Backbone and ligand atoms as CSV (ligand in chain L), in Angstrom:
chain,resi,resn,atom,element,x,y,z
A,1,MET,N,N,-10.884,21.187,23.359
A,1,MET,CA,C,-10.332,21.466,22.054
A,1,MET,C,C,-9.333,20.357,21.742
A,2,SER,N,N,-9.445,19.789,20.524
A,2,SER,CA,C,-8.551,18.706,20.158
A,2,SER,C,C,-7.249,19.257,19.572
A,3,LYS,N,N,-6.220,18.490,19.781
A,3,LYS,CA,C,-4.892,18.871,19.311
A,3,LYS,C,C,-4.673,18.252,17.916
A,4,ALA,N,N,-4.254,19.003,16.967
A,4,ALA,CA,C,-4.019,18.456,15.604
A,4,ALA,C,C,-2.831,17.519,15.636
A,5,PRO,N,N,-2.953,16.332,14.947
A,5,PRO,CA,C,-1.842,15.384,14.963
A,5,PRO,C,C,-0.637,15.931,14.227
A,6,LYS,N,N,0.546,15.496,14.717
A,6,LYS,CA,C,1.789,15.895,14.007
A,6,LYS,C,C,1.910,14.968,12.831
A,7,ILE,N,N,2.016,15.525,11.632
A,7,ILE,CA,C,1.989,14.646,10.446
A,7,ILE,C,C,3.341,14.557,9.739
A,8,THR,N,N,4.300,15.349,10.136
A,8,THR,CA,C,5.638,15.236,9.567
A,8,THR,C,C,6.716,15.267,10.657
A,9,GLN,N,N,7.707,14.466,10.453
A,9,GLN,CA,C,8.851,14.477,11.358
A,9,GLN,C,C,10.071,14.667,10.527
A,10,LEU,N,N,10.840,15.717,10.775
A,10,LEU,CA,C,12.000,15.965,9.959
A,10,LEU,C,C,13.238,15.703,10.797
A,11,THR,N,N,14.275,15.204,10.162
A,11,THR,CA,C,15.587,14.988,10.747
A,11,THR,C,C,16.243,16.335,10.858
A,12,ALA,N,N,17.451,16.367,11.511
A,12,ALA,CA,C,18.211,17.567,11.625
A,12,ALA,C,C,18.638,18.051,10.240
A,13,ASP,N,N,18.694,17.123,9.222
A,13,ASP,CA,C,19.053,17.446,7.896
A,13,ASP,C,C,17.858,18.076,7.091
A,14,GLY,N,N,16.729,18.065,7.732
A,14,GLY,CA,C,15.469,18.477,6.973
A,14,GLY,C,C,14.846,17.406,6.188
A,15,GLU,N,N,15.341,16.170,6.313
A,15,GLU,CA,C,14.672,15.019,5.633
A,15,GLU,C,C,13.456,14.602,6.366
A,16,CYS,N,N,12.544,14.013,5.667
A,16,CYS,CA,C,11.301,13.493,6.251
A,16,CYS,C,C,11.503,12.060,6.681
A,17,GLU,N,N,11.254,11.724,7.965
A,17,GLU,CA,C,11.420,10.343,8.427
A,17,GLU,C,C,10.168,9.491,8.212
A,18,ALA,N,N,9.075,10.122,7.821
A,18,ALA,CA,C,7.840,9.388,7.721
A,18,ALA,C,C,7.927,8.347,6.577
A,19,ARG,N,N,7.361,7.202,6.798
A,19,ARG,CA,C,7.295,6.163,5.803
A,19,ARG,C,C,6.330,6.566,4.737
A,20,VAL,N,N,6.662,6.278,3.469
A,20,VAL,CA,C,5.837,6.683,2.344
A,20,VAL,C,C,4.854,5.525,2.057
A,21,VAL,N,N,3.563,5.887,2.004
A,21,VAL,CA,C,2.514,4.922,1.660
A,21,VAL,C,C,1.722,5.544,0.489
A,22,ARG,N,N,1.652,4.824,-0.589
A,22,ARG,CA,C,0.984,5.297,-1.823
A,22,ARG,C,C,-0.265,4.525,-2.124
A,23,GLN,N,N,-1.347,5.178,-2.313
A,23,GLN,CA,C,-2.568,4.486,-2.797
A,23,GLN,C,C,-2.604,4.515,-4.335
A,24,VAL,N,N,-2.676,3.337,-4.896
A,24,VAL,CA,C,-2.829,3.271,-6.365
A,24,VAL,C,C,-4.334,3.157,-6.660
A,25,ARG,N,N,-4.773,4.094,-7.517
A,25,ARG,CA,C,-6.189,4.143,-7.846
A,25,ARG,C,C,-6.627,2.774,-8.489
A,26,GLY,N,N,-7.572,2.168,-7.882
A,26,GLY,CA,C,-8.084,0.880,-8.370
A,26,GLY,C,C,-7.095,-0.291,-8.144
A,27,GLY,N,N,-6.054,-0.016,-7.317
A,27,GLY,CA,C,-5.037,-1.066,-7.079
A,27,GLY,C,C,-4.627,-1.132,-5.680
A,28,PRO,N,N,-3.380,-1.612,-5.444
A,28,PRO,CA,C,-2.959,-1.862,-4.095
A,28,PRO,C,C,-2.485,-0.567,-3.381
A,29,THR,N,N,-2.108,-0.730,-2.175
A,29,THR,CA,C,-1.447,0.304,-1.395
A,29,THR,C,C,0.081,-0.085,-1.401
A,30,LEU,N,N,0.919,0.845,-1.807
A,30,LEU,CA,C,2.343,0.548,-1.892
A,30,LEU,C,C,2.990,1.103,-0.665
A,31,VAL,N,N,3.742,0.228,0.047
A,31,VAL,CA,C,4.347,0.643,1.326
A,31,VAL,C,C,5.840,0.325,1.188
A,32,GLU,N,N,6.637,1.265,1.658
A,32,GLU,CA,C,8.057,0.968,1.681
A,32,GLU,C,C,8.334,-0.170,2.639
A,33,GLY,N,N,9.130,-1.184,2.114
A,33,GLY,CA,C,9.394,-2.305,2.992
A,33,GLY,C,C,10.672,-2.142,3.760
A,34,PRO,N,N,11.013,-3.118,4.580
A,34,PRO,CA,C,10.228,-4.350,4.800
A,34,PRO,C,C,9.010,-4.070,5.651
A,35,VAL,N,N,7.991,-4.909,5.555
A,35,VAL,CA,C,6.799,-4.795,6.339
A,35,VAL,C,C,6.357,-6.076,7.010
A,36,ARG,N,N,5.615,-5.941,8.084
A,36,ARG,CA,C,5.012,-7.109,8.752
A,36,ARG,C,C,3.483,-6.713,8.877
A,37,ILE,N,N,2.690,-7.457,8.112
A,37,ILE,CA,C,1.237,-7.172,8.135
A,37,ILE,C,C,0.554,-8.121,9.112
A,38,VAL,N,N,-0.116,-7.563,10.042
A,38,VAL,CA,C,-0.912,-8.366,11.026
A,38,VAL,C,C,-2.354,-8.184,10.774
A,39,GLU,N,N,-3.023,-9.291,10.460
A,39,GLU,CA,C,-4.480,-9.230,10.209
A,39,GLU,C,C,-5.260,-9.338,11.538
A,40,ASP,N,N,-6.568,-9.088,11.415
A,40,ASP,CA,C,-7.355,-9.073,12.638
A,40,ASP,C,C,-7.481,-10.442,13.293
A,41,ASP,N,N,-7.183,-11.562,12.586
A,41,ASP,CA,C,-7.120,-12.879,13.187
A,41,ASP,C,C,-5.783,-13.224,13.740
A,42,GLY,N,N,-4.825,-12.305,13.669
A,42,GLY,CA,C,-3.514,-12.513,14.201
A,42,GLY,C,C,-2.502,-13.069,13.211
A,43,ALA,N,N,-3.037,-13.483,11.981
A,43,ALA,CA,C,-2.118,-13.985,11.012
A,43,ALA,C,C,-1.138,-12.909,10.537
A,44,GLU,N,N,0.125,-13.291,10.347
A,44,GLU,CA,C,1.166,-12.320,9.995
A,44,GLU,C,C,1.795,-12.710,8.631
A,45,THR,N,N,2.035,-11.688,7.859
A,45,THR,CA,C,2.744,-11.809,6.597
A,45,THR,C,C,3.907,-10.851,6.654
A,46,VAL,N,N,5.106,-11.372,6.337
A,46,VAL,CA,C,6.272,-10.554,6.363
A,46,VAL,C,C,6.853,-10.479,4.973
A,47,SER,N,N,7.220,-9.285,4.525
A,47,SER,CA,C,7.879,-9.102,3.254
A,47,SER,C,C,9.069,-8.186,3.478
A,48,ASP,N,N,10.170,-8.510,2.824
A,48,ASP,CA,C,11.378,-7.697,2.948
A,48,ASP,C,C,11.637,-7.009,1.579
A,49,ARG,N,N,10.622,-6.907,0.764
A,49,ARG,CA,C,10.811,-6.205,-0.534
A,49,ARG,C,C,10.995,-4.736,-0.226
A,50,PHE,N,N,11.623,-4.065,-1.147
A,50,PHE,CA,C,11.878,-2.598,-1.067
A,50,PHE,C,C,10.580,-1.863,-1.065
A,51,VAL,N,N,9.651,-2.278,-1.880
A,51,VAL,CA,C,8.258,-1.719,-1.926
A,51,VAL,C,C,7.281,-2.934,-1.877
A,52,VAL,N,N,6.322,-2.893,-1.013
A,52,VAL,CA,C,5.365,-4.008,-0.862
A,52,VAL,C,C,4.020,-3.458,-1.322
A,53,ALA,N,N,3.351,-4.303,-2.167
A,53,ALA,CA,C,2.011,-3.918,-2.642
A,53,ALA,C,C,1.004,-4.724,-1.793
A,54,VAL,N,N,0.213,-3.974,-0.972
A,54,VAL,CA,C,-0.770,-4.551,-0.100
A,54,VAL,C,C,-2.094,-4.467,-0.771
A,55,CYS,N,N,-2.787,-5.631,-0.914
A,55,CYS,CA,C,-4.050,-5.745,-1.598
A,55,CYS,C,C,-5.159,-4.975,-0.897
A,56,ARG,N,N,-5.942,-4.280,-1.671
A,56,ARG,CA,C,-7.088,-3.548,-1.111
A,56,ARG,C,C,-8.417,-4.137,-1.675
A,57,CYS,N,N,-8.273,-4.950,-2.739
A,57,CYS,CA,C,-9.573,-5.497,-3.359
A,57,CYS,C,C,-9.998,-6.794,-2.751
A,58,HIS,N,N,-9.151,-7.452,-1.959
A,58,HIS,CA,C,-9.531,-8.717,-1.370
A,58,HIS,C,C,-9.688,-9.826,-2.313
A,59,ARG,N,N,-9.176,-9.734,-3.572
A,59,ARG,CA,C,-9.292,-10.769,-4.561
A,59,ARG,C,C,-7.949,-11.534,-4.826
A,60,SER,N,N,-6.927,-11.076,-4.175
A,60,SER,CA,C,-5.628,-11.671,-4.405
A,60,SER,C,C,-5.502,-13.075,-3.828
A,61,ALA,N,N,-4.935,-13.987,-4.579
A,61,ALA,CA,C,-4.637,-15.335,-4.115
A,61,ALA,C,C,-3.510,-15.283,-3.063
A,62,LEU,N,N,-2.799,-14.159,-3.080
A,62,LEU,CA,C,-1.638,-14.021,-2.132
A,62,LEU,C,C,-2.040,-13.029,-0.984
A,63,TYR,N,N,-3.352,-12.838,-0.852
A,63,TYR,CA,C,-3.778,-11.825,0.167
A,63,TYR,C,C,-3.046,-12.067,1.514
A,64,PRO,N,N,-2.596,-11.050,2.146
A,64,PRO,CA,C,-2.811,-9.637,2.003
A,64,PRO,C,C,-1.880,-8.914,0.954
A,65,LEU,N,N,-1.051,-9.673,0.226
A,65,LEU,CA,C,-0.252,-9.078,-0.799
A,65,LEU,C,C,-0.962,-9.098,-2.093
A,66,CYS,N,N,-0.740,-8.094,-2.880
A,66,CYS,CA,C,-1.368,-7.925,-4.186
A,66,CYS,C,C,-0.686,-8.908,-5.189
A,67,ASP,N,N,-1.577,-9.580,-5.971
A,67,ASP,CA,C,-1.062,-10.414,-7.087
A,67,ASP,C,C,-1.552,-9.910,-8.472
A,68,THR,N,N,-2.017,-8.690,-8.510
A,68,THR,CA,C,-2.505,-7.985,-9.634
A,68,THR,C,C,-3.932,-8.458,-10.134
A,69,SER,N,N,-4.562,-9.255,-9.259
A,69,SER,CA,C,-5.939,-9.693,-9.634
A,69,SER,C,C,-6.879,-8.436,-9.770
A,70,HIS,N,N,-6.538,-7.339,-9.111
A,70,HIS,CA,C,-7.441,-6.153,-9.198
A,70,HIS,C,C,-7.529,-5.700,-10.642
A,71,ARG,N,N,-6.613,-5.980,-11.484
A,71,ARG,CA,C,-6.652,-5.531,-12.909
A,71,ARG,C,C,-7.852,-6.110,-13.630
A,72,ALA,N,N,-8.308,-7.322,-13.183
A,72,ALA,CA,C,-9.507,-7.940,-13.839
A,72,ALA,C,C,-10.723,-7.138,-13.479
A,73,LEU,N,N,-10.740,-6.280,-12.435
A,73,LEU,CA,C,-11.918,-5.551,-12.064
A,73,LEU,C,C,-12.049,-4.260,-12.822
A,74,ARG,N,N,-11.044,-3.873,-13.583
A,74,ARG,CA,C,-11.116,-2.585,-14.290
A,74,ARG,C,C,-11.965,-2.788,-15.571
A,75,THR,N,N,-12.682,-1.690,-15.864
A,75,THR,CA,C,-13.455,-1.686,-17.094
A,75,THR,C,C,-12.437,-1.614,-18.256
A,76,PRO,N,N,-12.757,-2.099,-19.466
A,76,PRO,CA,C,-11.857,-1.910,-20.585
A,76,PRO,C,C,-11.507,-0.451,-20.819
A,77,LYS,N,N,-12.531,0.411,-20.609
A,77,LYS,CA,C,-12.257,1.876,-20.818
A,77,LYS,C,C,-11.198,2.390,-19.848
A,78,ALA,N,N,-11.363,1.980,-18.545
A,78,ALA,CA,C,-10.435,2.438,-17.544
A,78,ALA,C,C,-9.091,1.876,-17.742
A,79,ALA,N,N,-8.997,0.595,-18.183
A,79,ALA,CA,C,-7.683,-0.052,-18.506
A,79,ALA,C,C,-6.996,0.665,-19.602
A,80,ALA,N,N,-7.756,1.081,-20.627
A,80,ALA,CA,C,-7.086,1.695,-21.779
A,80,ALA,C,C,-6.495,3.056,-21.330
A,81,ARG,N,N,-7.167,3.805,-20.339
A,81,ARG,CA,C,-6.614,5.065,-19.897
A,81,ARG,C,C,-5.335,4.918,-19.076
A,82,THR,N,N,-5.166,3.781,-18.375
A,82,THR,CA,C,-4.013,3.669,-17.472
A,82,THR,C,C,-2.873,2.825,-18.033
A,83,ASP,N,N,-3.197,1.940,-19.047
A,83,ASP,CA,C,-2.120,1.113,-19.665
A,83,ASP,C,C,-1.364,1.953,-20.682
A,84,THR,N,N,-0.088,1.733,-20.727
A,84,THR,CA,C,0.697,2.468,-21.691
A,84,THR,C,C,1.527,1.477,-22.536
L,1,FES,S1,S,-5.168,-4.815,-5.032
L,1,FES,FE1,FE,-4.052,-6.032,-6.364
L,1,FES,S2,S,-4.928,-7.958,-6.156
L,1,FES,FE2,FE,-6.030,-6.728,-4.757
């Protein structure tokens, strides 16, 4: 029988210690910084930003960081729904 993973850690104050990671639909993954990204070839990228956008589309000139190139992948209809 497998043991379910513990998914939340609360401090004595009842605050959650878990780092917040947000998936943006059709866009990057937003991670609370600072972060150190280690790729499979060992290359490292460090960012001390408050929130770091990690590219998921692999089209960024700044890969592994998002440079908003993913926006060119959206259909005009999808872009109209999400742009305000
Ligand atoms: S997710 Fe933004 S450029 Fe790839």
